[in-house]
C-alpha positions as CSV (number, residue, x, y, z in Angstrom):
1,M,104.6,162.6,61.7
2,S,103.0,165.2,63.8
3,T,103.4,165.5,67.5
4,A,100.1,164.8,68.5
5,P,100.2,160.8,67.7
6,R,103.7,160.3,69.3
7,I,102.8,161.7,72.5
8,G,99.2,160.0,72.6
9,R,101.2,156.5,71.7
10,A,103.5,157.3,74.1
11,V,100.8,157.8,76.5
12,G,99.0,154.3,75.3
13,V,102.2,152.8,76.0
14,Q,102.8,153.9,79.4
15,V,99.1,153.0,80.4
16,L,99.6,150.1,79.2
17,L,102.5,149.4,81.5
18,W,101.8,150.7,84.4
19,A,98.1,148.5,84.0
20,Y,101.0,145.2,83.5
21,A,102.6,146.3,86.2
22,G,99.9,146.5,88.4
23,V,98.2,143.2,87.7
24,A,101.8,141.7,88.1
25,F,101.9,143.1,91.8
26,G,98.9,143.4,92.9
27,P,98.8,140.2,94.3
28,L,102.0,140.6,95.9
29,L,100.8,143.3,97.4
30,L,97.9,141.6,98.7
31,V,100.0,138.6,100.1
32,L,102.1,141.3,102.4
33,L,99.0,143.1,103.6
34,G,98.0,140.0,104.6
35,S,101.0,138.9,106.6
36,L,101.0,142.0,108.7
37,R,96.8,141.1,109.6
38,G,95.4,138.7,112.0
39,N,92.8,135.9,111.4
40,R,90.0,137.2,112.6
41,E,90.2,139.9,110.5
42,I,91.9,138.3,107.4
43,M,88.5,136.3,107.4
44,R,86.1,139.5,108.1
45,E,87.8,141.5,105.2
46,P,90.5,139.7,102.7
47,L,90.8,142.3,100.7
48,G,90.9,145.1,103.2
49,L,94.3,146.7,104.8
50,P,95.7,146.0,108.2
51,T,93.8,148.4,111.0
52,S,96.9,147.3,113.8
53,P,99.4,145.7,112.0
54,T,101.6,143.0,113.1
55,F,104.4,140.8,112.6
56,E,103.3,137.9,114.7
57,N,102.7,136.2,111.7
58,F,106.1,135.7,110.6
59,G,107.4,134.3,113.8
60,R,104.5,132.0,114.0
61,A,105.2,130.5,110.6
62,W,109.2,130.6,111.1
63,A,108.4,128.1,114.2
64,N,104.9,125.8,113.5
65,A,105.8,125.1,109.9
66,S,109.1,124.4,109.5
67,L,110.0,127.2,107.6
68,S,113.5,127.4,108.4
69,T,114.0,124.0,106.6
70,Y,112.4,124.4,103.7
71,L,114.2,127.6,103.1
72,L,117.3,125.9,103.2
73,N,116.7,123.2,101.1
74,S,115.6,125.6,98.5
75,V,118.5,127.2,99.1
76,V,121.2,124.0,98.4
77,I,119.1,122.9,95.8
78,T,118.7,126.1,93.9
79,V,122.4,127.5,94.0
80,A,123.7,124.2,93.2
81,A,121.1,123.5,90.5
82,V,121.5,126.6,88.6
83,T,125.3,126.6,89.3
84,L,125.9,123.3,87.4
85,C,123.5,124.8,84.6
86,T,125.6,127.8,84.0
87,V,129.1,126.2,84.2
88,I,128.1,123.3,81.6
89,S,126.3,125.5,79.0
90,L,128.9,128.1,79.1
91,M,131.2,125.5,78.5
92,A,128.7,124.3,75.6
93,A,128.1,127.7,73.9
94,Y,131.7,128.5,73.9
95,P,132.6,126.1,71.2
96,L,129.7,126.6,69.9
97,A,129.8,129.7,68.7
98,R,133.1,130.4,68.4
99,W,135.0,127.4,66.9
100,R,133.8,126.1,63.3
101,F,134.4,122.2,63.2
102,T,132.2,119.5,61.6
103,G,128.7,118.8,62.9
104,R,128.5,122.8,65.1
105,A,125.3,123.4,63.7
106,L,123.4,119.6,64.4
107,L,124.9,120.0,67.5
108,A,123.4,123.1,68.5
109,A,120.2,122.0,66.6
110,Y,120.2,119.3,69.7
111,F,120.6,121.4,72.5
112,L,118.0,124.3,71.2
113,A,115.4,121.5,70.0
114,G,115.3,121.0,74.4
115,L,113.4,124.1,74.1
116,M,110.4,122.7,72.5
117,L,109.9,120.0,74.6
118,P,108.3,120.5,78.5
119,I,110.4,118.8,80.7
120,K,107.1,117.5,82.5
121,L,106.0,116.1,79.3
122,G,109.0,113.5,80.4
123,V,108.0,112.9,84.3
124,L,106.9,109.2,84.0
125,P,110.4,108.2,82.4
126,I,112.4,110.1,84.7
127,F,110.5,109.5,87.8
128,Y,110.9,105.8,86.6
129,M,115.5,106.2,85.7
130,F,115.4,108.1,89.3
131,Q,113.6,105.0,91.1
132,S,116.1,102.8,89.4
133,M,119.4,105.3,90.3
134,G,118.1,105.3,93.9
135,L,117.2,109.7,93.5
136,V,114.1,109.3,94.2
137,D,113.5,111.8,97.5
138,S,116.8,112.6,96.7
139,R,118.1,116.6,96.9
140,I,120.7,115.3,94.3
141,G,118.8,114.1,92.2
142,L,115.9,117.1,91.8
143,T,119.5,119.1,91.9
144,L,120.7,117.3,88.6
145,L,117.2,117.5,87.3
146,Y,116.5,121.2,87.2
147,A,120.1,121.6,86.0
148,A,119.7,119.6,82.9
149,G,116.4,120.9,82.2
150,G,117.8,125.3,82.0
151,I,120.9,123.9,79.8
152,P,118.9,124.6,76.8
153,F,117.6,127.9,77.6
154,S,120.9,129.1,79.3
155,V,123.0,127.6,76.2
156,F,120.4,129.9,73.7
157,I,121.4,132.5,75.7
158,L,125.0,132.2,75.8
159,M,125.8,131.6,72.2
160,A,123.7,134.5,71.5
161,F,126.0,136.7,73.8
162,L,129.3,134.5,72.4
163,R,128.6,135.0,68.9
164,G,129.1,139.2,69.4
165,L,132.2,138.7,71.3
166,P,134.9,140.7,69.3
167,T,138.0,137.5,67.7
168,D,140.4,140.5,68.4
169,I,141.5,139.3,72.4
170,E,141.0,135.8,71.6
171,E,143.2,135.6,68.6
172,A,146.0,137.7,70.2
173,A,145.8,135.1,72.9
174,R,146.5,132.2,71.2
175,I,149.4,133.9,69.3
176,D,150.9,134.7,72.4
177,G,150.6,131.2,73.6
178,V,147.4,130.7,75.6
179,G,146.0,127.2,75.7
180,E,142.2,126.8,75.1
181,L,141.8,125.9,79.3
182,R,143.1,129.3,80.0
183,L,141.6,131.4,77.1
184,F,138.2,130.4,78.3
185,R,138.8,130.7,81.8
186,S,141.0,133.7,81.6
187,I,139.6,135.6,79.0
188,V,136.3,134.5,77.8
189,T,134.3,133.6,81.1
190,P,135.2,137.3,82.6
191,L,133.4,139.1,79.2
192,S,130.4,136.8,79.4
193,R,129.4,137.8,82.7
194,P,126.4,140.0,81.5
195,A,125.4,136.7,79.7
196,I,126.0,135.1,82.7
197,A,123.9,136.7,85.0
198,T,121.0,136.6,82.6
199,V,121.3,133.0,82.8
200,A,121.6,132.8,86.5
201,V,118.9,135.1,87.1
202,F,116.6,133.3,84.9
203,Q,116.9,129.9,86.0
204,L,116.9,131.2,89.3
205,A,112.7,132.0,89.3
206,P,111.3,128.9,88.2
207,T,114.0,126.4,90.0
208,W,112.8,128.6,93.1
209,N,109.5,128.1,92.7
210,D,108.8,124.9,91.1
211,F,106.1,122.5,93.0
212,F,105.6,120.0,90.7
213,F,108.6,118.0,90.2
214,P,109.6,118.1,94.5
215,L,105.9,116.8,95.1
216,I,106.7,113.7,93.0
217,L,110.7,112.9,93.9
218,L,110.6,114.3,97.5
219,R,108.8,111.8,100.0
220,S,110.8,112.5,103.7
221,S,109.1,116.6,104.9
222,E,112.2,117.3,105.8
223,K,113.4,117.5,102.0
224,Y,110.8,119.6,101.2
225,T,111.5,122.8,99.3
226,I,109.7,126.0,99.9
227,P,106.3,125.3,97.6
228,V,105.8,122.4,99.0
229,G,106.2,122.6,102.3
230,L,104.3,126.1,102.1
231,S,101.1,123.5,101.2
232,R,101.6,122.6,104.0
233,F,99.5,125.2,106.2
234,F,96.5,124.1,103.7
235,G,95.7,120.9,105.9
236,E,97.6,121.8,109.2
237,F,97.7,125.1,109.3
238,S,94.6,125.5,107.4
239,T,92.9,128.3,109.6
240,D,96.3,130.1,109.8
241,R,96.1,132.2,106.9
242,G,98.1,135.1,108.5
243,A,101.4,133.2,108.7
244,L,100.4,131.6,105.5
245,Y,100.9,134.9,103.7
246,A,103.7,135.6,106.0
247,G,105.3,132.4,104.8
248,L,104.9,133.3,101.2
249,V,106.5,136.8,101.9
250,L,109.2,135.1,103.5
251,A,109.7,133.0,100.2
252,V,109.6,135.4,97.8
253,L,112.0,138.0,99.0
254,P,114.9,136.3,98.1
255,L,113.8,136.1,94.9
256,V,113.3,139.9,94.6
257,V,117.0,140.9,95.8
258,V,118.2,139.1,93.6
259,F,116.9,140.1,90.7
260,V,117.5,144.0,92.2
261,M,121.1,143.0,92.2
262,A,121.3,141.8,89.3
263,S,119.2,143.7,87.2
264,R,121.6,145.6,85.7
265,Q,124.0,142.9,84.7
266,V,120.8,141.2,83.3
267,V,119.7,144.1,81.0
268,A,123.3,143.8,79.8
269,G,123.0,140.2,78.5
270,L,120.1,140.5,77.0
271,T,120.7,143.8,74.8
272,A,124.4,142.6,74.4
273,G,123.4,139.2,73.6
274,I,120.1,138.9,71.9
275,G,119.8,142.3,70.6
276,R,123.5,141.9,68.0
């Protein structure tokens, strides 16, 4: 193949990637710029640049909209749900990927079937079940729901990764008399850190950003998560657009920090697991 077509194809790929990045990060940039502008300036020119940048919007969003309470609720629910989902998924994926027993394929198919059914389709049965269990308007119920909803995808990723790990270490440990529990805790779990990071990060974003289930299952405003809490700006704070943008920036910032810190582990988990 000549050099010119290869260069042209590489340039085309780069253009497409940069175009996608612009589409993806463009709204975030507009929100960030809007958080530094006053309300009159935003109303006069919604897509303009800040002429006199100010951080007062962040103070108003934090003080007037109980943003600290919503952020705390989101942190507690998200961390608990992601941790519970990851632990259960790893405990399920390990025997499905490494052991041989009757019904293993059927059990794995049962877990993976959850990927085909969006959890929102079961909102009515979930609501009635939670109501009968006293879990409506409960952060514990919301945590359990998110943890259960993320298990099919997490098991799929972890199974793919664990199947690619060499068996030599496990066999040597069993010969030395190491039990299955200690083998799982001391050998399999540390080796699975890239896949664990991948699962945790991929479950973090949809749990943190979910608006649907907190709106349906939570009744008390002091238990709202950040997406539902920000929706209050459209009522009582409908004219304070600067504070709304500042609240959106504060809501997105934790996700950006986590993704930047875990990006290397995520890439390692995807390439070492799914790529095999």
